[in-house]
N, CA, C, O and CB atoms as a CASP TS submission, in Angstrom:
PFRMAT TS
TARGET T0000
AUTHOR 0000-0000-0000
METHOD Language model
MODEL 1
PARENT N/A
ATOM      1  N   MET     1      47.946   3.614   7.344  1.00  0.00           N
ATOM      2  CA  MET     1      49.107   3.277   6.539  1.00  0.00           C
ATOM      3  C   MET     1      50.065   2.367   7.354  1.00  0.00           C
ATOM      4  O   MET     1      50.638   1.421   6.814  1.00  0.00           O
ATOM      5  CB  MET     1      49.835   4.579   6.069  1.00  0.00           C
ATOM      6  N   ARG     2      50.221   2.661   8.614  1.00  0.00           N
ATOM      7  CA  ARG     2      51.104   1.853   9.456  1.00  0.00           C
ATOM      8  C   ARG     2      50.584   0.423   9.591  1.00  0.00           C
ATOM      9  O   ARG     2      51.350  -0.540   9.559  1.00  0.00           O
ATOM     10  CB  ARG     2      51.250   2.492  10.842  1.00  0.00           C
ATOM     11  N   VAL     3      49.278   0.309   9.742  1.00  0.00           N
ATOM     12  CA  VAL     3      48.680  -1.024   9.875  1.00  0.00           C
ATOM     13  C   VAL     3      48.947  -1.843   8.632  1.00  0.00           C
ATOM     14  O   VAL     3      49.289  -3.023   8.712  1.00  0.00           O
ATOM     15  CB  VAL     3      47.167  -0.925  10.129  1.00  0.00           C
ATOM     16  N   GLU     4      48.789  -1.209   7.480  1.00  0.00           N
ATOM     17  CA  GLU     4      49.044  -1.884   6.221  1.00  0.00           C
ATOM     18  C   GLU     4      50.506  -2.339   6.125  1.00  0.00           C
ATOM     19  O   GLU     4      50.796  -3.458   5.702  1.00  0.00           O
ATOM     20  CB  GLU     4      48.696  -0.964   5.051  1.00  0.00           C
ATOM     21  N   PHE     5      51.406  -1.456   6.524  1.00  0.00           N
ATOM     22  CA  PHE     5      52.822  -1.778   6.509  1.00  0.00           C
ATOM     23  C   PHE     5      53.119  -2.951   7.456  1.00  0.00           C
ATOM     24  O   PHE     5      53.833  -3.889   7.100  1.00  0.00           O
ATOM     25  CB  PHE     5      53.654  -0.543   6.902  1.00  0.00           C
ATOM     26  N   ASP     6      52.555  -2.875   8.668  1.00  0.00           N
ATOM     27  CA  ASP     6      52.782  -3.950   9.651  1.00  0.00           C
ATOM     28  C   ASP     6      52.267  -5.282   9.144  1.00  0.00           C
ATOM     29  O   ASP     6      52.925  -6.309   9.307  1.00  0.00           O
ATOM     30  CB  ASP     6      52.110  -3.614  10.983  1.00  0.00           C
ATOM     31  N   GLU     7      51.089  -5.271   8.529  1.00  0.00           N
ATOM     32  CA  GLU     7      50.527  -6.507   7.986  1.00  0.00           C
ATOM     33  C   GLU     7      51.406  -7.070   6.881  1.00  0.00           C
ATOM     34  O   GLU     7      51.631  -8.278   6.806  1.00  0.00           O
ATOM     35  CB  GLU     7      49.113  -6.265   7.458  1.00  0.00           C
ATOM     36  N   THR     8      51.895  -6.194   6.033  1.00  0.00           N
ATOM     37  CA  THR     8      52.776  -6.608   4.930  1.00  0.00           C
ATOM     38  C   THR     8      54.060  -7.213   5.485  1.00  0.00           C
ATOM     39  O   THR     8      54.528  -8.245   5.003  1.00  0.00           O
ATOM     40  CB  THR     8      53.106  -5.405   4.006  1.00  0.00           C
ATOM     41  N   GLN     9      54.621  -6.568   6.494  1.00  0.00           N
ATOM     42  CA  GLN     9      55.861  -7.082   7.089  1.00  0.00           C
ATOM     43  C   GLN     9      55.644  -8.400   7.793  1.00  0.00           C
ATOM     44  O   GLN     9      56.496  -9.286   7.723  1.00  0.00           O
ATOM     45  CB  GLN     9      56.436  -6.078   8.063  1.00  0.00           C
ATOM     46  N   ALA    10      54.513  -8.550   8.476  1.00  0.00           N
ATOM     47  CA  ALA    10      54.199  -9.800   9.156  1.00  0.00           C
ATOM     48  C   ALA    10      54.043 -10.937   8.131  1.00  0.00           C
ATOM     49  O   ALA    10      54.526 -12.048   8.348  1.00  0.00           O
ATOM     50  CB  ALA    10      52.908  -9.645  10.002  1.00  0.00           C
ATOM     51  N   GLU    11      53.375 -10.648   7.037  1.00  0.00           N
ATOM     52  CA  GLU    11      53.196 -11.663   5.996  1.00  0.00           C
ATOM     53  C   GLU    11      54.552 -12.038   5.379  1.00  0.00           C
ATOM     54  O   GLU    11      54.829 -13.213   5.137  1.00  0.00           O
ATOM     55  CB  GLU    11      52.223 -11.150   4.897  1.00  0.00           C
ATOM     56  N   ARG    12      55.376 -11.044   5.134  1.00  0.00           N
ATOM     57  CA  ARG    12      56.709 -11.294   4.578  1.00  0.00           C
ATOM     58  C   ARG    12      57.548 -12.142   5.541  1.00  0.00           C
ATOM     59  O   ARG    12      58.243 -13.064   5.114  1.00  0.00           O
ATOM     60  CB  ARG    12      57.428  -9.959   4.278  1.00  0.00           C
ATOM     61  N   ALA    13      57.482 -11.833   6.814  1.00  0.00           N
ATOM     62  CA  ALA    13      58.236 -12.596   7.813  1.00  0.00           C
ATOM     63  C   ALA    13      57.757 -14.054   7.840  1.00  0.00           C
ATOM     64  O   ALA    13      58.568 -14.974   7.941  1.00  0.00           O
ATOM     65  CB  ALA    13      58.086 -11.951   9.218  1.00  0.00           C
ATOM     66  N   GLU    14      56.460 -14.257   7.750  1.00  0.00           N
ATOM     67  CA  GLU    14      55.931 -15.626   7.741  1.00  0.00           C
ATOM     68  C   GLU    14      56.400 -16.387   6.500  1.00  0.00           C
ATOM     69  O   GLU    14      56.770 -17.557   6.596  1.00  0.00           O
ATOM     70  CB  GLU    14      54.391 -15.607   7.797  1.00  0.00           C
ATOM     71  N   LEU    15      56.387 -15.742   5.354  1.00  0.00           N
ATOM     72  CA  LEU    15      56.853 -16.380   4.119  1.00  0.00           C
ATOM     73  C   LEU    15      58.336 -16.740   4.218  1.00  0.00           C
ATOM     74  O   LEU    15      58.753 -17.794   3.738  1.00  0.00           O
ATOM     75  CB  LEU    15      56.611 -15.453   2.910  1.00  0.00           C
ATOM     76  N   LEU    16      59.123 -15.875   4.833  1.00  0.00           N
ATOM     77  CA  LEU    16      60.552 -16.147   5.004  1.00  0.00           C
ATOM     78  C   LEU    16      60.764 -17.329   5.944  1.00  0.00           C
ATOM     79  O   LEU    16      61.632 -18.169   5.706  1.00  0.00           O
ATOM     80  CB  LEU    16      61.281 -14.901   5.545  1.00  0.00           C
ATOM     81  N   ARG    17      59.959 -17.392   7.023  1.00  0.00           N
ATOM     82  CA  ARG    17      60.053 -18.518   7.955  1.00  0.00           C
ATOM     83  C   ARG    17      59.718 -19.825   7.248  1.00  0.00           C
ATOM     84  O   ARG    17      60.398 -20.834   7.432  1.00  0.00           O
ATOM     85  CB  ARG    17      59.115 -18.308   9.160  1.00  0.00           C
ATOM     86  N   GLU    18      58.658 -19.797   6.434  1.00  0.00           N
ATOM     87  CA  GLU    18      58.278 -20.993   5.690  1.00  0.00           C
ATOM     88  C   GLU    18      59.381 -21.417   4.724  1.00  0.00           C
ATOM     89  O   GLU    18      59.686 -22.603   4.599  1.00  0.00           O
ATOM     90  CB  GLU    18      56.977 -20.751   4.927  1.00  0.00           C
ATOM     91  N   ALA    19      59.973 -20.439   4.046  1.00  0.00           N
ATOM     92  CA  ALA    19      61.048 -20.731   3.102  1.00  0.00           C
ATOM     93  C   ALA    19      62.245 -21.347   3.843  1.00  0.00           C
ATOM     94  O   ALA    19      62.874 -22.276   3.336  1.00  0.00           O
ATOM     95  CB  ALA    19      61.477 -19.440   2.347  1.00  0.00           C
ATOM     96  N   ASN    20      62.552 -20.844   5.015  1.00  0.00           N
ATOM     97  CA  ASN    20      63.659 -21.372   5.796  1.00  0.00           C
ATOM     98  C   ASN    20      63.395 -22.811   6.220  1.00  0.00           C
ATOM     99  O   ASN    20      64.293 -23.651   6.168  1.00  0.00           O
ATOM    100  CB  ASN    20      63.906 -20.500   7.021  1.00  0.00           C
ATOM    101  N   VAL    21      62.168 -23.094   6.637  1.00  0.00           N
ATOM    102  CA  VAL    21      61.822 -24.456   7.037  1.00  0.00           C
ATOM    103  C   VAL    21      61.947 -25.389   5.843  1.00  0.00           C
ATOM    104  O   VAL    21      62.504 -26.481   5.963  1.00  0.00           O
ATOM    105  CB  VAL    21      60.393 -24.514   7.622  1.00  0.00           C
ATOM    106  N   LEU    22      61.432 -24.968   4.691  1.00  0.00           N
ATOM    107  CA  LEU    22      61.530 -25.811   3.499  1.00  0.00           C
ATOM    108  C   LEU    22      62.979 -26.054   3.098  1.00  0.00           C
ATOM    109  O   LEU    22      63.337 -27.159   2.691  1.00  0.00           O
ATOM    110  CB  LEU    22      60.774 -25.174   2.342  1.00  0.00           C
ATOM    111  N   ARG    23      63.819 -25.014   3.213  1.00  0.00           N
ATOM    112  CA  ARG    23      65.234 -25.173   2.878  1.00  0.00           C
ATOM    113  C   ARG    23      65.913 -26.154   3.838  1.00  0.00           C
ATOM    114  O   ARG    23      66.693 -27.011   3.424  1.00  0.00           O
ATOM    115  CB  ARG    23      65.951 -23.809   2.915  1.00  0.00           C
ATOM    116  N   ASP    24      65.599 -26.009   5.123  1.00  0.00           N
ATOM    117  CA  ASP    24      66.172 -26.927   6.123  1.00  0.00           C
ATOM    118  C   ASP    24      65.742 -28.368   5.864  1.00  0.00           C
ATOM    119  O   ASP    24      66.540 -29.296   5.998  1.00  0.00           O
ATOM    120  CB  ASP    24      65.751 -26.505   7.542  1.00  0.00           C
ATOM    121  N   MET    25      64.479 -28.546   5.493  1.00  0.00           N
ATOM    122  CA  MET    25      63.985 -29.890   5.200  1.00  0.00           C
ATOM    123  C   MET    25      64.700 -30.463   3.967  1.00  0.00           C
ATOM    124  O   MET    25      65.067 -31.638   3.950  1.00  0.00           O
ATOM    125  CB  MET    25      62.451 -29.867   4.975  1.00  0.00           C
ATOM    126  N   ALA    26      64.891 -29.642   2.958  1.00  0.00           N
ATOM    127  CA  ALA    26      65.574 -30.097   1.743  1.00  0.00           C
ATOM    128  C   ALA    26      67.023 -30.485   2.052  1.00  0.00           C
ATOM    129  O   ALA    26      67.523 -31.482   1.532  1.00  0.00           O
ATOM    130  CB  ALA    26      65.535 -28.997   0.655  1.00  0.00           C
ATOM    131  N   LEU    27      67.695 -29.699   2.897  1.00  0.00           N
ATOM    132  CA  LEU    27      69.083 -30.035   3.266  1.00  0.00           C
ATOM    133  C   LEU    27      69.143 -31.348   4.052  1.00  0.00           C
ATOM    134  O   LEU    27      70.046 -32.159   3.846  1.00  0.00           O
ATOM    135  CB  LEU    27      69.709 -28.894   4.100  1.00  0.00           C
ATOM    136  N   GLU    28      68.192 -31.547   4.938  1.00  0.00           N
ATOM    137  CA  GLU    28      68.155 -32.792   5.717  1.00  0.00           C
ATOM    138  C   GLU    28      67.907 -33.981   4.809  1.00  0.00           C
ATOM    139  O   GLU    28      68.522 -35.033   4.985  1.00  0.00           O
ATOM    140  CB  GLU    28      67.070 -32.725   6.806  1.00  0.00           C
ATOM    141  N   GLN    29      67.013 -33.829   3.839  1.00  0.00           N
ATOM    142  CA  GLN    29      66.753 -34.907   2.887  1.00  0.00           C
ATOM    143  C   GLN    29      67.993 -35.199   2.054  1.00  0.00           C
ATOM    144  O   GLN    29      68.288 -36.359   1.769  1.00  0.00           O
ATOM    145  CB  GLN    29      65.573 -34.547   1.974  1.00  0.00           C
ATOM    146  N   GLN    30      68.720 -34.159   1.661  1.00  0.00           N
ATOM    147  CA  GLN    30      69.939 -34.355   0.872  1.00  0.00           C
ATOM    148  C   GLN    30      70.972 -35.123   1.691  1.00  0.00           C
ATOM    149  O   GLN    30      71.664 -35.988   1.154  1.00  0.00           O
ATOM    150  CB  GLN    30      70.520 -32.995   0.408  1.00  0.00           C
ATOM    151  N   LYS    31      71.084 -34.821   2.979  1.00  0.00           N
ATOM    152  CA  LYS    31      72.024 -35.551   3.847  1.00  0.00           C
ATOM    153  C   LYS    31      71.643 -37.033   3.912  1.00  0.00           C
ATOM    154  O   LYS    31      72.504 -37.909   3.823  1.00  0.00           O
ATOM    155  CB  LYS    31      72.042 -34.936   5.279  1.00  0.00           C
ATOM    156  N   ARG    32      70.354 -37.297   4.067  1.00  0.00           N
ATOM    157  CA  ARG    32      69.893 -38.685   4.124  1.00  0.00           C
ATOM    158  C   ARG    32      70.164 -39.414   2.812  1.00  0.00           C
ATOM    159  O   ARG    32      70.597 -40.566   2.806  1.00  0.00           O
ATOM    160  CB  ARG    32      68.400 -38.735   4.452  1.00  0.00           C
ATOM    161  N   ASP    33      69.900 -38.722   1.695  1.00  0.00           N
ATOM    162  CA  ASP    33      70.170 -39.319   0.388  1.00  0.00           C
ATOM    163  C   ASP    33      71.656 -39.645   0.231  1.00  0.00           C
ATOM    164  O   ASP    33      72.014 -40.685  -0.321  1.00  0.00           O
ATOM    165  CB  ASP    33      69.714 -38.376  -0.737  1.00  0.00           C
ATOM    166  N   ASP    34      72.508 -38.761   0.712  1.00  0.00           N
ATOM    167  CA  ASP    34      73.960 -38.986   0.647  1.00  0.00           C
ATOM    168  C   ASP    34      74.350 -40.215   1.462  1.00  0.00           C
ATOM    169  O   ASP    34      75.176 -41.019   1.028  1.00  0.00           O
ATOM    170  CB  ASP    34      74.728 -37.745   1.158  1.00  0.00           C
ATOM    171  N   GLU    35      73.752 -40.356   2.645  1.00  0.00           N
ATOM    172  CA  GLU    35      74.044 -41.506   3.491  1.00  0.00           C
ATOM    173  C   GLU    35      73.622 -42.818   2.806  1.00  0.00           C
ATOM    174  O   GLU    35      74.352 -43.809   2.842  1.00  0.00           O
ATOM    175  CB  GLU    35      73.334 -41.359   4.848  1.00  0.00           C
ATOM    176  N   ILE    36      72.452 -42.807   2.192  1.00  0.00           N
ATOM    177  CA  ILE    36      71.963 -44.000   1.470  1.00  0.00           C
ATOM    178  C   ILE    36      72.911 -44.324   0.309  1.00  0.00           C
ATOM    179  O   ILE    36      73.245 -45.488   0.087  1.00  0.00           O
ATOM    180  CB  ILE    36      70.501 -43.774   0.937  1.00  0.00           C
ATOM    181  N   LEU    37      73.337 -43.312  -0.420  1.00  0.00           N
ATOM    182  CA  LEU    37      74.259 -43.526  -1.536  1.00  0.00           C
ATOM    183  C   LEU    37      75.574 -44.117  -1.029  1.00  0.00           C
ATOM    184  O   LEU    37      76.117 -45.034  -1.645  1.00  0.00           O
ATOM    185  CB  LEU    37      74.518 -42.202  -2.290  1.00  0.00           C
ATOM    186  N   LYS    38      76.077 -43.612   0.061  1.00  0.00           N
ATOM    187  CA  LYS    38      77.331 -44.145   0.636  1.00  0.00           C
ATOM    188  C   LYS    38      77.173 -45.611   1.013  1.00  0.00           C
ATOM    189  O   LYS    38      78.091 -46.405   0.809  1.00  0.00           O
ATOM    190  CB  LYS    38      77.754 -43.327   1.879  1.00  0.00           C
ATOM    191  N   LYS    39      76.012 -45.979   1.565  1.00  0.00           N
ATOM    192  CA  LYS    39      75.760 -47.362   1.935  1.00  0.00           C
ATOM    193  C   LYS    39      75.707 -48.264   0.696  1.00  0.00           C
ATOM    194  O   LYS    39      76.239 -49.374   0.707  1.00  0.00           O
ATOM    195  CB  LYS    39      74.452 -47.467   2.725  1.00  0.00           C
ATOM    196  N   TRP    40      75.072 -47.786  -0.353  1.00  0.00           N
ATOM    197  CA  TRP    40      75.023 -48.557  -1.596  1.00  0.00           C
ATOM    198  C   TRP    40      76.422 -48.761  -2.177  1.00  0.00           C
ATOM    199  O   TRP    40      76.764 -49.849  -2.638  1.00  0.00           O
ATOM    200  CB  TRP    40      74.124 -47.855  -2.623  1.00  0.00           C
ATOM    201  N   ILE    41      77.221 -47.697  -2.146  1.00  0.00           N
ATOM    202  CA  ILE    41      78.593 -47.776  -2.661  1.00  0.00           C
ATOM    203  C   ILE    41      79.389 -48.783  -1.815  1.00  0.00           C
ATOM    204  O   ILE    41      80.189 -49.547  -2.355  1.00  0.00           O
ATOM    205  CB  ILE    41      79.282 -46.362  -2.642  1.00  0.00           C
ATOM    206  N   ALA    42      79.177 -48.786  -0.516  1.00  0.00           N
ATOM    207  CA  ALA    42      79.910 -49.694   0.367  1.00  0.00           C
ATOM    208  C   ALA    42      79.554 -51.157   0.060  1.00  0.00           C
ATOM    209  O   ALA    42      80.371 -52.052   0.276  1.00  0.00           O
ATOM    210  CB  ALA    42      79.604 -49.368   1.847  1.00  0.00           C
ATOM    211  N   LEU    43      78.345 -51.393  -0.439  1.00  0.00           N
ATOM    212  CA  LEU    43      77.934 -52.755  -0.773  1.00  0.00           C
ATOM    213  C   LEU    43      78.623 -53.289  -2.020  1.00  0.00           C
ATOM    214  O   LEU    43      78.724 -54.501  -2.210  1.00  0.00           O
ATOM    215  CB  LEU    43      76.442 -52.807  -0.962  1.00  0.00           C
ATOM    216  N   ILE    44      79.087 -52.396  -2.853  1.00  0.00           N
ATOM    217  CA  ILE    44      79.709 -52.819  -4.128  1.00  0.00           C
ATOM    218  C   ILE    44      81.102 -53.367  -3.911  1.00  0.00           C
ATOM    219  O   ILE    44      81.764 -53.766  -4.869  1.00  0.00           O
ATOM    220  CB  ILE    44      79.770 -51.650  -5.114  1.00  0.00           C
TER
END
């Protein structure tokens, strides 16, 4: 039973790490998009 619990927790931890990485990547992309938008606005 403990092994099953440990495996479940390890899998959950990995999924959370992946979700965090994806969130960080999305935030970084949003920052870059904002910078591009600011540059376009500056050209007007």
